[in-house]
N, C-alpha and C positions, 0 to 999 in steps of 0.2 A: 223601180221596185214597187210591187202591189201587194196589198193584204186584203183579206175579206173578213168581216165580222158579222156575227149573228148576234141578235138580241130578242129577248121575249120578256113579256110581262102581261100579268092578269090581275084584275081587281075586281071586287064584289060590287055590285050596284046596291045603293042604299038610298032611302029617303033623306032629304035635308042637305044635300051636297049638290053643287053644280057639276054638269058633265062637261068635262074638257078633254078634248082629243086632238093631239097634234097642236096644242096652244090655242084651239078653236072652241069657243064656248057654244054647246049645242043645246037648243031648247029641249029639255026631257025632264019628267018629273023625278028622276033619280040621277045621282051622280055616282062617282067611284069612291069607295072608301080607301083611305090610306093615311100615312103620316103626313106626306106632302099634299099637294093637289091631286095626287093619284092619276096624272095623265099617263095611261098606260102606253099610248104612242110614243110620247117623248121619253119615257123610261126604256122602252125596247129600243129606240133609236141611239140613245145615250149608251146603253149597254153594248150594242152592235159597234159603235165607234171605240169604246174603250177596249172591247175584245179584240178588234182589228189592230190596235196599237200596242196590244199586250199589256194593257194597263188594269187588269182585273175586271170587276163588274161594278154595277151602279151601287150595290150594297156596300162595296169596299169604299167607294169614293164618297157616298152620301148616305150613310147608315141611318135606318129608321129609329135607332137608338140614341141618335144626337139630337137634342132639342133644337139646334140651328135650323134643321129641315122641316120642322113642324109647321105644317100649312104653306110650305114654300111653293113658289111658282116653278114648275118643272122646266121651263125655258132657261132658267138659270143653269140648271145641271148640264143642259145640252150646250149652252154658249160657253161655259167654263170648260166642258170637255173639248169642244172644238178649239178653244184657245190652247188647251195644253197640247192637242196634236199639232197644231200650227207651230208651237215652240219647238216640237220635236222634228218639224219638217215635213209633217204629213198634212194632206188635204183630201177631203171627200171627192170622189170621182162620181159615183151615183149611189142612190139609195132606193131600195124597194120595201114597201110596207104592206102588211096585210093585217087588217083589223078584223077580229072576230065578235061579232055582235048580233044576236037575234033581233033585238030592238035597242035604239031606234034604227030605222033604215037609214044608211049612212051615204046612199047614192047622191043625195042633193049637196052634201058637204065635202065630198072626197076632193074636189078642186080646191076648196078653201083650205083643207088640210094640207094637200100638195104645196100649194103657194106658200103657205106659212112655213112648213117645213124647208122648202127651198131657201127662203130668205134666212131662216135660223142657221142652216148649215152652209150657206153661201154657194148655192148651186142654181143653175137656170132650172125653171119649172120642168123642163123636158128631161132632166136628169133625176128626176124624183117621181116615183110611181106610188099611188096608193090604191090598194084593193080592199074591198069590203066582202066579207063572207058571213053568212049566218052558221048557226049551230045546227040547222035542220031539226031543232026541237030535240036535240041529244045533249045531254051532259049539262054542266052548269052554265055553259054560254047558251045552249039551246033552250034552256028553261028561263032565260032571261035574268040569271043571277049574276052574272059577271060579263065583263068585256076583257078580251084579250088582244094582244098584238105580237106580231113577229116582224122583225126588221132585219134586213141584210144590207150591208154598205161594202162598197169598195173604196179603199184609200190608196193614194200613191204617194211616194216619197219625192218631194221637190229636190231639184239639184241645187 
């Protein structure tokens, strides 16, 4: 039995915060604003996994109104979600991620993000793909005001 999940997240870029994408810290003068560490990649992947398993979304599981998640490392959200899926008999098969950012250019860090994601979800690196797209100077992403991410995951039920 297979299921597909889709996740999306977007956060504003602001001064005074580190930029973390896919659990990888990226040198850039701005970071993402949010209640947790605002890792849009890990949020989108967590959302995709939760959706595939029929467990709602990241806002249900880790609401930004809960002080426990203030400045939380988003790797925790992903790891706990993988553990919940495993308890239900599900495991990821592959993951495809698209990051939308005008700046910084993510080409040099895509492999590091892929490798980190693979380790976090328990997949070989060739079962994880990371793409980076600009906003072509259109909208909030294209103006460099935000970074977004879309993730698609396939999970399968173990026997």
